[in-house]
PARODO-23940 format. One record per residue: residue number from 1; residue in one letter; x, y, z of N, C-alpha, C in turn. Coordinates in nm, 2 decimals, m for minus. Layout:
residues N
   pos   code     n.c1     n.c2     n.c3    ca.c1    ca.c2    ca.c3     c.c1     c.c2     c.c3
   NUM      a        X        Y        Z        X        Y        Z        X        Y        Z
...
This chain:
residues 265
   pos   code     n.c1     n.c2     n.c3    ca.c1    ca.c2    ca.c3     c.c1     c.c2     c.c3
     1      m    10.09     9.08    10.67    10.03     9.15    10.75     9.87     9.08    10.84
     2      d     9.90     9.13    10.93     9.85     9.09    11.02     9.69     9.09    10.95
     3      s     9.54     9.04    10.93     9.38     9.07    10.92     9.32     9.18    11.02
     4      w     9.35     9.29    11.08     9.33     9.36    11.14     9.42     9.46    11.03
     5      h     9.56     9.52    11.01     9.57     9.54    10.91     9.55     9.58    10.79
     6      v     9.55     9.42    10.73     9.45     9.38    10.60     9.28     9.50    10.64
     7      v     9.21     9.48    10.71     9.06     9.56    10.71     9.11     9.71    10.69
     8      a     9.17     9.75    10.81     9.14     9.93    10.79     9.20     9.95    10.66
     9      l     9.35     9.88    10.57     9.43     9.95    10.50     9.32     9.93    10.43
    10      a     9.21     9.89    10.39     9.11     9.81    10.27     9.06     9.93    10.32
    11      l     8.96     9.97    10.37     8.89    10.00    10.47     8.91    10.20    10.36
    12      v     9.02    10.23    10.47     9.11    10.36    10.44     9.10    10.39    10.22
    13      q     9.13    10.26    10.23     9.17    10.28    10.03     9.00    10.34     9.97
    14      g     8.94    10.23     9.99     8.84    10.26     9.99     8.71    10.32     9.98
    15      l     8.74    10.38    10.10     8.66    10.52    10.16     8.69    10.68    10.07
    16      t     8.84    10.67    10.05     8.93    10.76     9.98     8.94    10.77     9.83
    17      e     8.91    10.64     9.76     8.96    10.66     9.69     8.88    10.75     9.56
    18      f     8.82    10.77     9.54     8.72    10.84     9.52     8.67    10.97     9.60
    19      l     8.71    11.01     9.68     8.71    11.12     9.76     8.79    11.24     9.67
    20      p     8.77    11.34     9.71     8.96    11.43     9.60     9.02    11.47     9.76
    21      v     9.06    11.36     9.87     9.12    11.31     9.92     9.25    11.29     9.92
    22      s     9.31    11.24     9.82     9.44    11.13     9.81     9.40    10.99     9.91
    23      s     9.37    10.86     9.86     9.37    10.74     9.90     9.55    10.70     9.91
    24      s     9.68    10.78     9.88     9.80    10.71     9.81     9.84    10.79    10.00
    25      a     9.75    10.93     9.99     9.82    11.01    10.16     9.80    10.90    10.25
    26      h     9.70    10.82    10.25     9.59    10.77    10.37     9.69    10.64    10.39
    27      l     9.71    10.56    10.27     9.78    10.45    10.31     9.95    10.45    10.32
    28      i    10.02    10.59    10.33    10.08    10.62    10.41    10.13    10.67    10.54
    29      l    10.00    10.76    10.58    10.01    10.85    10.71    10.01    10.68    10.80
    30      l     9.83    10.57    10.75     9.80    10.54    10.88     9.89    10.38    10.94
    31      p     9.98    10.35    10.82    10.13    10.27    10.82    10.19    10.39    10.92
    32      l    10.20    10.51    10.89    10.34    10.60    11.01    10.27    10.52    11.09
    33      v    10.16    10.63    11.13    10.12    10.64    11.22    10.05    10.55    11.32
    34      a    10.05    10.44    11.28    10.05    10.26    11.35    10.19    10.19    11.36
    35      q    10.28    10.24    11.34    10.37    10.22    11.34    10.36    10.01    11.25
    36      w    10.29    10.06    11.15    10.31     9.91    11.03    10.45     9.94    10.94
    37      p    10.46     9.77    10.91    10.53     9.81    10.77    10.48     9.81    10.67
    38      d    10.52     9.87    10.64    10.45     9.92    10.49    10.41     9.81    10.41
    39      q    10.26     9.84    10.36    10.16     9.71    10.25    10.24     9.68    10.12
    40      g    10.34     9.80    10.08    10.39     9.80     9.92    10.26     9.79     9.83
    41      l    10.36     9.80     9.70    10.26     9.85     9.58    10.12     9.69     9.60
    42      t    10.22     9.60     9.59    10.11     9.49     9.59     9.97     9.47     9.59
    43      f    10.01     9.49     9.76     9.87     9.52     9.82     9.77     9.66     9.80
    44      d     9.84     9.75     9.74     9.76     9.91     9.70     9.78     9.86     9.56
    45      v     9.77     9.81     9.52     9.66     9.78     9.39     9.58     9.65     9.37
    46      a     9.59     9.58     9.49     9.44     9.44     9.49     9.32     9.52     9.55
    47      v     9.43     9.68     9.64     9.22     9.73     9.69     9.25     9.84     9.60
    48      h     9.29     9.86     9.48     9.21     9.90     9.34     9.14     9.84     9.33
    49      v     9.20     9.68     9.29     9.07     9.64     9.16     8.97     9.61     9.25
    50      g     8.94     9.65     9.39     8.84     9.62     9.48     8.78     9.74     9.42
    51      t     8.80     9.85     9.42     8.69     9.98     9.40     8.70     9.99     9.28
    52      l     8.75     9.95     9.15     8.74     9.92     9.04     8.61     9.85     8.98
    53      a     8.59     9.73     9.12     8.49     9.66     9.08     8.33     9.79     9.13
    54      a     8.40     9.80     9.27     8.28     9.91     9.28     8.27    10.00     9.20
    55      v     8.31    10.06     9.17     8.24    10.20     9.06     8.18    10.09     8.91
    56      v     8.29    10.01     8.85     8.17     9.94     8.72     8.06     9.89     8.79
    57      a     8.03     9.79     8.88     7.91     9.75     8.96     7.83     9.90     8.94
    58      y     7.86     9.99     9.02     7.78    10.11     9.06     7.71    10.22     8.91
    59      f     7.83    10.22     8.86     7.80    10.29     8.72     7.76    10.11     8.58
    60      r     7.64    10.03     8.62     7.73     9.88     8.55     7.55     9.96     8.45
    61      r     7.44    10.04     8.49     7.39    10.08     8.35     7.41    10.12     8.26
    62      d     7.51    10.26     8.34     7.57    10.35     8.20     7.65    10.32     8.18
    63      l     7.75    10.23     8.19     7.80    10.20     8.12     7.76    10.03     7.99
    64      g     7.67    10.01     8.04     7.65     9.95     7.95     7.59     9.97     7.84
    65      k     7.48    10.12     7.87     7.47    10.18     7.73     7.57    10.29     7.72
    66      m     7.63    10.24     7.70     7.76    10.34     7.66     7.83    10.27     7.59
    67      l     7.84    10.14     7.63     7.93    10.03     7.52     7.84     9.99     7.40
    68      a     7.74     9.95     7.43     7.59     9.91     7.35     7.58    10.02     7.23
    69      d     7.59    10.13     7.24     7.56    10.25     7.17     7.77    10.25     7.08
    70      w     7.87    10.23     7.17     7.94    10.25     7.09     7.98    10.14     7.02
    71      f     7.92    10.05     7.07     7.94     9.90     6.90     7.84     9.98     6.79
    72      e     7.71    10.01     6.82     7.64    10.05     6.71     7.74    10.14     6.63
    73      s     7.77    10.23     6.71     7.82    10.36     6.64     7.92    10.29     6.51
    74      l     8.03    10.20     6.58     8.05    10.17     6.50     8.07    10.08     6.36
    75      r     7.93     9.94     6.43     7.84     9.97     6.27     7.74    10.04     6.18
    76      v     7.73    10.17     6.26     7.70    10.21     6.16     7.77    10.33     6.08
    77      r     7.88    10.35     6.18     7.96    10.44     6.16     7.95    10.62     6.15
    78      r     7.88    10.60     6.23     7.86    10.74     6.29     7.78    10.77     6.43
    79      a     7.82    10.86     6.56     7.79    10.90     6.65     7.70    10.84     6.66
    80      v     7.66    10.75     6.77     7.49    10.69     6.85     7.49    10.68     7.03
    81      g     7.41    10.81     7.02     7.33    10.83     7.19     7.49    10.89     7.23
    82      e     7.53    10.74     7.34     7.66    10.76     7.42     7.78    10.77     7.38
    83      s     7.82    10.72     7.21     7.89    10.62     7.20     8.04    10.74     7.19
    84      r     8.00    10.82     7.19     8.14    10.94     7.23     8.13    10.93     7.40
    85      m     8.12    10.92     7.49     8.13    10.88     7.62     8.28    10.83     7.54
    86      v     8.21    10.66     7.49     8.31    10.53     7.50     8.46    10.63     7.47
    87      w     8.50    10.70     7.33     8.59    10.79     7.34     8.67    10.89     7.37
    88      f     8.57    10.96     7.45     8.59    11.06     7.52     8.73    10.99     7.66
    89      v     8.64    10.87     7.73     8.68    10.81     7.86     8.88    10.75     7.76
    90      v     8.89    10.71     7.72     9.03    10.66     7.61     9.09    10.74     7.62
    91      a     9.04    10.83     7.54     9.13    10.97     7.54     9.16    10.97     7.63
    92      g     9.06    11.02     7.73     9.17    11.06     7.88     9.23    11.02     7.90
    93      t     9.21    10.91     7.94     9.30    10.79     7.99     9.45    10.78     7.90
    94      i     9.48    10.79     7.79     9.61    10.76     7.73     9.75    10.87     7.84
    95      p     9.71    11.04     7.85     9.84    11.06     7.91     9.81    11.01     8.07
    96      a     9.70    10.98     8.11     9.74    10.92     8.25     9.89    10.75     8.22
    97      g     9.83    10.74     8.10     9.91    10.59     8.03    10.01    10.60     8.04
    98      l    10.04    10.70     7.94    10.19    10.77     7.88    10.27    10.77     8.03
    99      a    10.20    10.93     8.14    10.34    10.99     8.27    10.29    10.82     8.36
   100      g    10.24    10.71     8.35    10.22    10.59     8.43    10.33    10.52     8.40
   101      l    10.38    10.49     8.26    10.48    10.38     8.18    10.62    10.50     8.25
   102      l    10.63    10.63     8.20    10.74    10.72     8.19    10.73    10.74     8.39
   103      v    10.69    10.69     8.48    10.76    10.75     8.64    10.75    10.59     8.62
   104      e    10.77    10.42     8.58    10.78    10.34     8.63    10.91    10.33     8.53
   105      f    10.96    10.38     8.48    11.08    10.37     8.37    11.18    10.42     8.47
   106      l    11.12    10.58     8.53    11.23    10.63     8.61    11.26    10.63     8.73
   107      f    11.11    10.57     8.81    11.13    10.56     8.95    11.10    10.44     8.96
   108      p    11.16    10.32     8.96    11.08    10.17     8.94    11.05    10.19     9.07
   109      q    11.09    10.24     9.24    11.04    10.23     9.32    10.95    10.32     9.39
   110      g    10.89    10.38     9.27    10.77    10.49     9.34    10.86    10.61     9.33
   111      l    10.66    10.67     9.38    10.68    10.85     9.44    10.68    10.81     9.57
   112      r    10.62    10.73     9.64    10.60    10.76     9.82    10.66    10.76     9.90
   113      s    10.72    10.93     9.86    10.81    10.98     9.99    10.67    11.07    10.08
   114      p    10.67    11.04    10.20    10.56    11.19    10.26    10.62    11.28    10.24
   115      l    10.72    11.36    10.25    10.72    11.44    10.26    10.65    11.50    10.02
   116      v    10.65    11.46     9.97    10.67    11.49     9.84    10.50    11.48     9.86
   117      i    10.43    11.34     9.92    10.27    11.31     9.97    10.18    11.43    10.04
   118      a    10.26    11.48    10.09    10.23    11.61    10.25    10.20    11.75    10.15
   119      s    10.33    11.78    10.08    10.34    11.93     9.98    10.27    11.90     9.88
   120      t    10.14    11.74     9.79    10.10    11.81     9.69     9.97    11.75     9.75
   121      t     9.88    11.70     9.91     9.85    11.70     9.95     9.78    11.84     9.92
   122      i     9.86    11.91    10.00     9.83    12.07    10.06     9.80    12.24     9.96
   123      g     9.90    12.10     9.85     9.92    12.21     9.70     9.79    12.20     9.61
   124      f     9.75    12.06     9.61     9.64    12.04     9.51     9.53    12.12     9.56
   125      g     9.48    12.03     9.74     9.39    12.03     9.75     9.38    12.19     9.79
   126      l     9.41    12.36     9.79     9.41    12.48     9.76     9.36    12.58     9.61
   127      l     9.49    12.44     9.50     9.38    12.42     9.39     9.21    12.36     9.36
   128      l     9.21    12.27     9.46     9.06    12.27     9.44     8.98    12.34     9.52
   129      w     9.01    12.41     9.61     8.90    12.51     9.68     8.91    12.66     9.57
   130      w     9.00    12.68     9.50     9.04    12.76     9.41     8.89    12.74     9.30
   131      t     8.92    12.64     9.18     8.85    12.63     9.10     8.70    12.60     9.12
   132      d     8.71    12.53     9.25     8.54    12.49     9.34     8.46    12.63     9.31
   133      a     8.51    12.73     9.34     8.49    12.86     9.40     8.46    12.94     9.31
   134      v     8.54    12.93     9.17     8.49    13.03     9.06     8.45    12.94     8.99
   135      g     8.41    12.85     8.98     8.35    12.71     8.88     8.25    12.71     8.87
   136      g     8.15    12.70     8.73     8.03    12.72     8.70     8.03    12.59     8.72
   137      q     7.80    12.63     8.74     7.72    12.53     8.78     7.67    12.47     8.63
   138      a     7.67    12.50     8.49     7.60    12.53     8.42     7.57    12.37     8.33
   139      r     7.72    12.36     8.28     7.73    12.23     8.22     7.71    12.08     8.29
   140      d     7.66    11.93     8.24     7.71    11.85     8.26     7.79    11.77     8.17
   141      e     7.79    11.62     8.24     7.89    11.53     8.15     7.90    11.53     8.03
   142      h     7.74    11.49     7.97     7.71    11.52     7.83     7.72    11.59     7.78
   143      g     7.79    11.73     7.79     7.83    11.80     7.73     7.98    11.89     7.69
   144      i     8.05    11.78     7.73     8.21    11.76     7.73     8.24    11.78     7.59
   145      a     8.36    11.86     7.56     8.38    11.85     7.42     8.46    11.83     7.44
   146      w     8.63    11.78     7.28     8.73    11.77     7.31     8.83    11.78     7.39
   147      r     8.81    11.96     7.38     8.89    12.05     7.44     8.91    12.04     7.64
   148      d     8.83    11.99     7.63     8.77    11.91     7.78     8.88    11.83     7.84
   149      v     8.85    11.67     7.75     8.83    11.54     7.78     8.96    11.60     7.80
   150      l     9.06    11.69     7.70     9.19    11.68     7.67     9.25    11.74     7.79
   151      i     9.21    11.89     7.79     9.28    11.93     7.98     9.25    11.79     8.08
   152      i     9.10    11.81     8.12     9.13    11.68     8.21     9.21    11.52     8.22
   153      g     9.24    11.56     8.10     9.33    11.42     8.06     9.42    11.41     8.13
   154      c     9.54    11.58     8.04     9.68    11.51     8.12     9.64    11.63     8.23
   155      a     9.51    11.63     8.39     9.58    11.63     8.47     9.49    11.54     8.53
   156      q     9.50    11.46     8.48     9.52    11.33     8.54     9.58    11.22     8.52
   157      a     9.69    11.33     8.46     9.82    11.27     8.43     9.87    11.28     8.49
   158      l     9.89    11.41     8.62     9.93    11.45     8.75     9.96    11.34     8.87
   159      a     9.84    11.26     8.84     9.84    11.17     8.98     9.93    11.07     8.99
   160      v     9.98    11.05     8.88    10.08    10.98     8.88    10.16    11.02     9.04
   161      i    10.20    11.12     9.06    10.24    11.23     9.22    10.15    11.16     9.29
   162      p    10.19    11.10     9.38    10.14    11.08     9.56    10.08    11.15     9.56
   163      g     9.95    11.20     9.59     9.95    11.27     9.70     9.81    11.36     9.63
   164      t     9.85    11.40     9.48     9.76    11.44     9.42     9.61    11.42     9.42
   165      s     9.58    11.31     9.37     9.44    11.23     9.38     9.36    11.22     9.28
   166      r     9.35    11.13     9.22     9.31    11.08     9.06     9.19    11.17     9.08
   167      s     9.14    11.12     9.15     8.99    11.22     9.14     9.00    11.36     9.24
   168      g     9.05    11.38     9.27     9.08    11.52     9.30     9.17    11.59     9.20
   169      v     9.22    11.58     9.07     9.32    11.67     8.97     9.18    11.65     8.89
   170      t     9.15    11.53     8.91     9.07    11.54     8.78     8.90    11.63     8.82
   171      i     8.89    11.65     8.92     8.75    11.76     8.94     8.78    11.90     8.93
   172      t     8.88    11.91     9.01     8.98    12.00     9.00     9.00    12.04     8.84
   173      a     9.01    12.02     8.73     8.97    12.03     8.62     8.87    12.03     8.52
   174      g     8.78    11.95     8.62     8.62    11.96     8.53     8.57    12.09     8.64
   175      r     8.58    12.09     8.69     8.53    12.26     8.82     8.63    12.36     8.74
   176      a     8.68    12.37     8.67     8.77    12.54     8.60     8.76    12.49     8.46
   177      l     8.65    12.40     8.42     8.70    12.39     8.26     8.46    12.41     8.33
   178      g     8.43    12.46     8.44     8.26    12.49     8.44     8.13    12.37     8.44
   179      l     8.23    12.25     8.46     8.13    12.13     8.54     8.06    12.13     8.60
   180      s     7.95    12.07     8.58     7.90    12.14     8.79     7.94    12.01     8.86
   181      r     7.95    12.01     9.00     7.99    11.87     9.12     7.99    11.80     9.02
   182      p     7.82    11.72     9.05     7.84    11.57     9.03     7.89    11.57     8.86
   183      a     7.87    11.65     8.76     7.91    11.59     8.65     8.09    11.58     8.68
   184      a     8.10    11.64     8.75     8.31    11.63     8.75     8.34    11.54     8.78
   185      a     8.23    11.45     8.89     8.28    11.39     9.01     8.22    11.24     8.87
   186      r     8.11    11.19     8.82     8.12    11.13     8.75     8.19    11.08     8.68
   187      f     8.25    11.23     8.62     8.33    11.19     8.52     8.47    11.16     8.53
   188      s     8.50    11.18     8.62     8.63    11.16     8.76     8.59    10.99     8.70
   189      f     8.46    10.97     8.77     8.52    10.83     8.79     8.50    10.73     8.67
   190      l     8.41    10.74     8.57     8.41    10.74     8.45     8.56    10.73     8.36
   191      l     8.68    10.83     8.39     8.84    10.77     8.39     8.89    10.68     8.48
   192      s     8.83    10.67     8.55     8.92    10.55     8.72     8.92    10.47     8.62
   193      i     8.86    10.42     8.55     8.82    10.28     8.55     8.96    10.25     8.43
   194      p     8.98    10.24     8.31     9.07    10.30     8.26     9.23    10.24     8.32
   195      v     9.18    10.33     8.39     9.33    10.42     8.46     9.40    10.25     8.59
   196      i     9.29    10.25     8.67     9.29    10.10     8.73     9.31     9.94     8.69
   197      i     9.22     9.95     8.59     9.23     9.83     8.46     9.43     9.82     8.42
   198      l     9.45     9.90     8.42     9.62     9.97     8.33     9.72     9.88     8.46
   199      a     9.63    10.02     8.55     9.74     9.98     8.70     9.75     9.83     8.77
   200      g     9.64     9.80     8.82     9.61     9.66     8.83     9.67     9.54     8.77
   201      s     9.70     9.58     8.57     9.72     9.45     8.52     9.87     9.46     8.54
   202      l     9.95     9.56     8.52    10.04     9.57     8.51    10.14     9.52     8.66
   203      k    10.03     9.53     8.81    10.17     9.53     8.93    10.10     9.38     8.94
   204      g     9.91     9.36     8.92     9.95     9.20     8.88    10.01     9.08     8.82
   205      y    10.05     9.15     8.73    10.14     9.04     8.63    10.31     9.06     8.69
   206      e    10.28     9.13     8.78    10.45     9.11     8.88    10.44     9.11     8.94
   207      a    10.29     9.02     9.03    10.29     8.96     9.13    10.24     8.80     9.12
   208      l    10.21     8.76     8.97    10.17     8.64     8.92    10.37     8.60     8.93
   209      l    10.49     8.66     8.90    10.60     8.64     8.91    10.70     8.60     9.02
   210      t    10.64     8.66     9.08    10.64     8.58     9.24    10.51     8.56     9.34
   211      a    10.51     8.48     9.24    10.34     8.46     9.33    10.40     8.32     9.47
   212      s    10.52     8.27     9.42    10.58     8.19     9.59    10.61     8.28     9.71
   213      t    10.61     8.38     9.66    10.62     8.54     9.78    10.48     8.63     9.81
   214      t    10.42     8.62     9.67    10.24     8.69     9.76    10.17     8.58     9.79
   215      q    10.14     8.68     9.95    10.00     8.61     9.99     9.89     8.59     9.94
   216      w     9.82     8.56     9.88     9.75     8.54     9.80     9.54     8.58     9.95
   217      a     9.55     8.60    10.06     9.46     8.55    10.10     9.45     8.69    10.16
   218      p     9.53     8.76    10.22     9.54     8.97    10.23     9.53     8.98    10.17
   219      l     9.49     8.97     9.96     9.50     9.03     9.90     9.35     8.99     9.87
   220      a     9.32     8.90     9.86     9.11     8.87     9.84     9.07     9.01     9.94
   221      t     9.12     9.00    10.06     9.04     9.06    10.15     9.05     9.16    10.12
   222      g     9.16     9.19    10.11     9.17     9.39    10.04     9.04     9.43     9.94
   223      s     9.06     9.30     9.91     8.92     9.37     9.74     8.86     9.41     9.78
   224      l     8.85     9.29     9.83     8.64     9.32     9.91     8.62     9.44    10.02
   225      v     8.68     9.40    10.07     8.65     9.49    10.22     8.67     9.65    10.06
   226      a     8.77     9.63    10.05     8.78     9.78     9.96     8.66     9.83     9.90
   227      f     8.61     9.66     9.82     8.52     9.73     9.69     8.36     9.73     9.79
   228      l     8.29     9.68     9.89     8.25     9.73     9.99     8.24     9.91    10.05
   229      s     8.36     9.89    10.06     8.34    10.07    10.13     8.37    10.14    10.03
   230      a     8.35    10.15     9.89     8.38    10.20     9.78     8.27    10.26     9.74
   231      y     8.23    10.13     9.69     8.12    10.17     9.65     7.98    10.26     9.74
   232      l     7.99    10.21     9.86     7.90    10.37     9.97     7.95    10.50     9.93
   233      c     8.09    10.46     9.94     8.15    10.60     9.90     8.11    10.69     9.76
   234      i     8.07    10.62     9.67     8.08    10.67     9.55     7.88    10.72     9.55
   235      d     7.87    10.66     9.62     7.70    10.64     9.66     7.69    10.80     9.72
   236      v     7.73    10.80     9.84     7.69    10.94     9.93     7.78    11.05     9.87
   237      f     7.86    11.09     9.82     8.00    11.17     9.72     7.85    11.28     9.67
   238      l     7.81    11.18     9.55     7.77    11.22     9.49     7.67    11.29     9.52
   239      k     7.57    11.21     9.58     7.46    11.26     9.66     7.50    11.40     9.73
   240      l     7.59    11.43     9.80     7.63    11.54     9.87     7.67    11.67     9.78
   241      m     7.75    11.60     9.65     7.79    11.69     9.52     7.70    11.78     9.48
   242      a     7.53    11.72     9.49     7.46    11.71     9.46     7.42    11.89     9.60
   243      r     7.41    11.95     9.69     7.38    12.01     9.80     7.46    12.08     9.90
   244      m     7.60    12.01     9.83     7.77    12.11     9.87     7.86    12.14     9.82
   245      s     7.94    12.24     9.86     8.09    12.26     9.82     8.19    12.16     9.83
   246      l     8.31    12.16     9.80     8.35    12.09     9.80     8.50    12.13     9.94
   247      l     8.51    12.26     9.98     8.58    12.32    10.07     8.52    12.26    10.20
   248      p     8.52    12.17    10.30     8.49    12.06    10.40     8.65    11.93    10.32
   249      f     8.64    11.92    10.21     8.76    11.81    10.15     8.84    11.91    10.14
   250      v     8.88    12.09    10.12     9.00    12.09    10.08     9.03    12.12    10.20
   251      v     8.97    12.18    10.32     8.98    12.16    10.45     9.05    12.02    10.51
   252      y     8.95    11.92    10.48     9.09    11.76    10.51     9.19    11.80    10.48
   253      r     9.18    11.82    10.38     9.32    11.76    10.30     9.46    11.88    10.30
   254      l     9.40    12.03    10.36     9.55    12.07    10.46     9.56    12.03    10.52
   255      v     9.46    11.96    10.69     9.50    11.95    10.80     9.58    11.79    10.81
   256      l     9.57    11.73    10.68     9.61    11.60    10.67     9.79    11.62    10.60
   257      g     9.79    11.74    10.55     9.92    11.79    10.45    10.07    11.85    10.55
   258      v     9.93    11.93    10.67    10.04    11.96    10.81    10.05    11.81    10.89
   259      v     9.92    11.77    10.88     9.97    11.63    10.95    10.08    11.56    10.93
   260      l    10.13    11.54    10.83    10.20    11.49    10.76    10.31    11.59    10.74
   261      l    10.36    11.70    10.74    10.47    11.78    10.70    10.46    11.76    10.89
   262      a    10.44    11.73    10.96    10.45    11.68    11.15    10.51    11.60    11.12
   263      l    10.46    11.49    11.07    10.52    11.37    11.14    10.66    11.33    11.02
   264      v    10.71    11.37    10.95    10.82    11.32    10.88    10.91    11.47    10.85
   265      l    10.86    11.59    10.89    10.99    11.69    10.92    11.05    11.65    11.15
């Protein structure tokens, strides 16, 4: 891959991973429009690792408090502070992990069809608009219960279908359950951590098995660019969610889906 391709794709990944607009749609659209060869799943995972580092760095204080409370809760055998949030994140990850393994087994080449991505980009964009319009604003992530975790976790499992947008579908579920926009976004970001770790570990193992053919320099560059752009994106997005609706992202998804359909039909 050319250096320009690496930077452009990583920048797109970092800016779209945590927005409800489907990063996979963009990683398909850009090479399609620019007539670049497909960058492959290994590169996609490398830039996802960059976004993982970004979300961990951004929420480092929250994560530190959660883990400290969790270890303390194990010692005293009762809930302590933010310890329940760790269990919520773990439990919310299980449906996505199982769905990912199932898709990996049934579709080893993935579901990267532009037609599938266009359809899910539009369909789940409309669902995001509806839930944001009718959802309440009274609840924050600290008021989440096990029922909410189960629903949001099952929604996240749908993200194995490219174009759905992991952040988009989890924010959609959160808004449908009455979480405020910032709360739905923050919980979505926390849920992304174990999912990206699982996906990165699997594809990283595959990359090690083919180390002789893997170009490590583009992967490292892509990870760094994705990290920087994702960190900035998280900060800006959370600030926007405190002041505006999700409608601009819905409109963007509809336009993106129509463009993809026009390119592939």
